[in-house]
C-alpha positions as YAML, in Angstrom:
chain: A
units: angstrom
residues:
- id: 1
  name: UNK
  ca: [13.81, -16.77, 9.97]
- id: 2
  name: UNK
  ca: [14.50, -16.81, 6.30]
- id: 3
  name: UNK
  ca: [15.94, -13.96, 3.93]
- id: 4
  name: UNK
  ca: [12.60, -13.33, 2.29]
- id: 5
  name: UNK
  ca: [9.18, -13.40, 3.91]
- id: 6
  name: UNK
  ca: [6.78, -11.15, 5.80]
- id: 7
  name: UNK
  ca: [8.65, -8.94, 8.28]
- id: 8
  name: UNK
  ca: [8.19, -9.91, 11.66]
- id: 9
  name: UNK
  ca: [5.78, -7.62, 13.73]
- id: 10
  name: UNK
  ca: [5.69, -6.66, 17.31]
- id: 11
  name: UNK
  ca: [2.85, -8.28, 19.23]
- id: 12
  name: UNK
  ca: [0.85, -4.95, 19.71]
- id: 13
  name: UNK
  ca: [0.92, -4.27, 15.89]
- id: 14
  name: UNK
  ca: [0.16, -7.97, 14.99]
- id: 15
  name: UNK
  ca: [-2.83, -7.92, 17.29]
- id: 16
  name: UNK
  ca: [-4.48, -5.21, 15.37]
- id: 17
  name: UNK
  ca: [-4.42, -7.22, 12.11]
- id: 18
  name: UNK
  ca: [-7.54, -9.01, 11.20]
- id: 19
  name: UNK
  ca: [-7.46, -12.86, 11.91]
- id: 20
  name: UNK
  ca: [-7.48, -13.71, 8.09]
- id: 21
  name: UNK
  ca: [-4.22, -11.54, 7.67]
- id: 22
  name: UNK
  ca: [-2.72, -13.22, 10.79]
- id: 23
  name: UNK
  ca: [-3.30, -16.60, 9.40]
- id: 24
  name: UNK
  ca: [-1.69, -15.79, 6.10]
- id: 25
  name: UNK
  ca: [1.36, -14.38, 7.79]
- id: 26
  name: UNK
  ca: [1.70, -17.56, 10.09]
- id: 27
  name: UNK
  ca: [1.89, -19.55, 6.98]
- id: 28
  name: UNK
  ca: [5.00, -17.83, 5.77]
- id: 29
  name: UNK
  ca: [8.50, -17.78, 7.49]
- id: 30
  name: UNK
  ca: [9.37, -14.38, 8.72]
- id: 31
  name: UNK
  ca: [11.97, -12.71, 6.62]
- id: 32
  name: UNK
  ca: [14.56, -9.88, 6.64]
- id: 33
  name: UNK
  ca: [12.77, -8.49, 3.58]
- id: 34
  name: UNK
  ca: [9.66, -9.21, 1.68]
- id: 35
  name: UNK
  ca: [7.05, -7.84, -0.60]
- id: 36
  name: UNK
  ca: [5.60, -5.72, 2.08]
- id: 37
  name: UNK
  ca: [8.91, -4.17, 2.87]
- id: 38
  name: UNK
  ca: [9.39, -3.22, -0.91]
- id: 39
  name: UNK
  ca: [5.74, -2.12, -1.39]
- id: 40
  name: UNK
  ca: [5.55, -0.18, 1.90]
- id: 41
  name: UNK
  ca: [8.94, 1.42, 1.87]
- id: 42
  name: UNK
  ca: [7.06, 4.77, 2.57]
- id: 43
  name: UNK
  ca: [4.60, 3.56, 5.04]
- id: 44
  name: UNK
  ca: [5.37, 5.89, 7.78]
- id: 45
  name: UNK
  ca: [5.37, 8.91, 5.34]
- id: 46
  name: UNK
  ca: [1.88, 7.87, 4.09]
- id: 47
  name: UNK
  ca: [0.59, 7.56, 7.67]
- id: 48
  name: UNK
  ca: [2.05, 10.94, 8.47]
- id: 49
  name: UNK
  ca: [0.35, 12.53, 5.51]
- id: 50
  name: UNK
  ca: [-2.86, 11.06, 6.44]
- id: 51
  name: UNK
  ca: [-2.69, 11.98, 10.02]
- id: 52
  name: UNK
  ca: [-1.61, 15.60, 8.99]
- id: 53
  name: UNK
  ca: [-4.60, 16.02, 6.65]
- id: 54
  name: UNK
  ca: [-6.80, 15.11, 9.83]
- id: 55
  name: UNK
  ca: [-7.21, 11.38, 9.27]
- id: 56
  name: UNK
  ca: [-7.29, 8.90, 12.07]
- id: 57
  name: UNK
  ca: [-4.20, 6.76, 12.00]
- id: 58
  name: UNK
  ca: [-5.70, 3.45, 13.31]
- id: 59
  name: UNK
  ca: [-8.54, 3.95, 10.77]
- id: 60
  name: UNK
  ca: [-6.13, 4.26, 7.91]
- id: 61
  name: UNK
  ca: [-4.17, 1.09, 9.12]
- id: 62
  name: UNK
  ca: [-7.23, -1.05, 9.44]
- id: 63
  name: UNK
  ca: [-9.08, 0.04, 6.39]
- id: 64
  name: UNK
  ca: [-6.30, 0.40, 3.81]
- id: 65
  name: UNK
  ca: [-2.80, -0.80, 4.89]
- id: 66
  name: UNK
  ca: [-3.75, -4.19, 6.62]
- id: 67
  name: UNK
  ca: [-6.14, -5.29, 4.07]
- id: 68
  name: UNK
  ca: [-3.65, -4.66, 1.30]
- id: 69
  name: UNK
  ca: [-0.81, -6.37, 3.15]
- id: 70
  name: UNK
  ca: [-3.07, -9.40, 3.59]
- id: 71
  name: UNK
  ca: [-3.50, -9.53, -0.33]
- id: 72
  name: UNK
  ca: [0.19, -8.99, -0.70]
- id: 73
  name: UNK
  ca: [1.36, -11.66, 1.63]
- id: 74
  name: UNK
  ca: [-1.37, -14.02, 0.34]
- id: 75
  name: UNK
  ca: [0.02, -13.39, -3.20]
- id: 76
  name: UNK
  ca: [3.63, -14.24, -1.91]
- id: 77
  name: UNK
  ca: [2.49, -17.43, -0.17]
- id: 78
  name: UNK
  ca: [0.87, -18.75, -3.47]
- id: 79
  name: UNK
  ca: [3.56, -17.66, -5.74]
- id: 80
  name: UNK
  ca: [6.69, -18.17, -3.49]
- id: 81
  name: UNK
  ca: [9.65, -19.81, -5.53]
- id: 82
  name: UNK
  ca: [13.44, -19.42, -5.52]
- id: 83
  name: UNK
  ca: [13.11, -17.06, -8.42]
- id: 84
  name: UNK
  ca: [10.46, -14.80, -6.65]
- id: 85
  name: UNK
  ca: [12.63, -14.78, -3.56]
- id: 86
  name: UNK
  ca: [15.86, -13.92, -5.65]
- id: 87
  name: UNK
  ca: [13.99, -11.02, -7.49]
- id: 88
  name: UNK
  ca: [12.70, -9.74, -4.05]
- id: 89
  name: UNK
  ca: [16.22, -9.68, -2.66]
- id: 90
  name: UNK
  ca: [17.70, -7.96, -5.82]
- id: 91
  name: UNK
  ca: [14.93, -5.28, -5.65]
- id: 92
  name: UNK
  ca: [15.57, -4.91, -1.97]
- id: 93
  name: UNK
  ca: [19.18, -3.84, -2.81]
- id: 94
  name: UNK
  ca: [18.20, -1.91, -5.93]
- id: 95
  name: UNK
  ca: [15.57, 0.13, -3.71]
- id: 96
  name: UNK
  ca: [18.33, 1.17, -1.36]
- id: 97
  name: UNK
  ca: [20.11, 2.95, -4.28]
- id: 98
  name: UNK
  ca: [16.90, 3.89, -6.20]
- id: 99
  name: UNK
  ca: [14.19, 4.90, -3.72]
- id: 100
  name: UNK
  ca: [11.34, 5.55, -6.19]
- id: 101
  name: UNK
  ca: [11.05, 2.54, -8.14]
- id: 102
  name: UNK
  ca: [8.08, 0.31, -9.17]
- id: 103
  name: UNK
  ca: [9.98, -2.63, -10.62]
- id: 104
  name: UNK
  ca: [8.13, -5.14, -8.48]
- id: 105
  name: UNK
  ca: [4.87, -4.40, -10.27]
- id: 106
  name: UNK
  ca: [6.50, -4.55, -13.72]
- id: 107
  name: UNK
  ca: [8.19, -8.01, -13.03]
- id: 108
  name: UNK
  ca: [5.41, -9.63, -11.06]
- id: 109
  name: UNK
  ca: [2.33, -8.42, -13.12]
- id: 110
  name: UNK
  ca: [-0.16, -10.41, -10.82]
- id: 111
  name: UNK
  ca: [0.60, -8.57, -7.55]
- id: 112
  name: UNK
  ca: [-2.51, -6.85, -6.35]
- id: 113
  name: UNK
  ca: [-2.64, -3.23, -7.49]
- id: 114
  name: UNK
  ca: [-1.94, -0.59, -4.99]
- id: 115
  name: UNK
  ca: [-5.17, 1.17, -4.03]
- id: 116
  name: UNK
  ca: [-5.20, 4.88, -4.79]
- id: 117
  name: UNK
  ca: [-5.64, 5.60, -0.98]
- id: 118
  name: UNK
  ca: [-2.05, 3.94, -0.31]
- id: 119
  name: UNK
  ca: [-0.29, 6.66, -2.40]
- id: 120
  name: UNK
  ca: [0.60, 10.21, -1.37]
- id: 121
  name: UNK
  ca: [-1.37, 11.60, -4.34]
- id: 122
  name: UNK
  ca: [-4.32, 9.27, -3.53]
- id: 123
  name: UNK
  ca: [-4.44, 10.45, 0.26]
- id: 124
  name: UNK
  ca: [-4.44, 14.07, -0.94]
- id: 125
  name: UNK
  ca: [-6.94, 13.77, -3.69]
- id: 126
  name: UNK
  ca: [-9.40, 11.75, -1.35]
- id: 127
  name: UNK
  ca: [-8.91, 14.41, 1.48]
- id: 128
  name: UNK
  ca: [-9.64, 17.23, -1.09]
- id: 129
  name: UNK
  ca: [-12.66, 15.42, -2.13]
- id: 130
  name: UNK
  ca: [-14.04, 15.12, 1.59]
- id: 131
  name: UNK
  ca: [-13.50, 18.96, 1.95]
- id: 132
  name: UNK
  ca: [-14.97, 20.02, -1.42]
- id: 133
  name: UNK
  ca: [-17.74, 19.00, -3.85]
- id: 134
  name: UNK
  ca: [-17.47, 18.54, -7.59]
- id: 135
  name: UNK
  ca: [-19.52, 20.92, -9.63]
- id: 136
  name: UNK
  ca: [-19.91, 19.47, -13.16]
- id: 137
  name: UNK
  ca: [-20.88, 21.67, -16.02]
- id: 138
  name: UNK
  ca: [-21.39, 20.74, -19.79]
- id: 139
  name: UNK
  ca: [-19.52, 22.86, -22.09]
- id: 140
  name: UNK
  ca: [-21.41, 23.97, -25.29]
- id: 141
  name: UNK
  ca: [-18.98, 21.86, -27.38]
- id: 142
  name: UNK
  ca: [-20.10, 18.71, -25.32]
- id: 143
  name: UNK
  ca: [-16.95, 18.79, -23.08]
- id: 144
  name: UNK
  ca: [-17.53, 18.17, -19.54]
- id: 145
  name: UNK
  ca: [-15.75, 20.38, -17.09]
- id: 146
  name: UNK
  ca: [-15.24, 19.67, -13.58]
- id: 147
  name: UNK
  ca: [-14.51, 22.27, -10.98]
- id: 148
  name: UNK
  ca: [-13.96, 21.82, -7.26]
- id: 149
  name: UNK
  ca: [-15.43, 24.22, -4.78]
- id: 150
  name: UNK
  ca: [-15.52, 24.44, -0.97]
- id: 151
  name: UNK
  ca: [-18.26, 22.41, 0.49]
- id: 152
  name: UNK
  ca: [-19.86, 24.96, 2.75]
...
């Protein structure tokens, strides 16, 4: 085990990952902290919101969280240096003091972008879109106006 790398997973969780992600994780030594720990600080909260809005938790993991974690761990594997590890350690301690920070994406500009569905706002917007339809009308001044109404 090292200081920085993918967090060790319990076997039942690890077995739910696609084989491609398992192979990427196996290439890295497990660590106490890592990119996944920084990016998914609020993973439990996101899963709870998704579940509270009627989504299936396992579906959310398999279709959103696991694929993005694979991209993140793949990025780490191909960009691992002493400097990257040092920054991840620094940001881990910084995140303890300042919970809502996005420095990781400002410092490492090539890290995969978080999909909208992996944000609180994104989960709520997508859920609203499932429950409602968009009615678009064109304003006389050529301005498009979008209004949400119940899908009944």
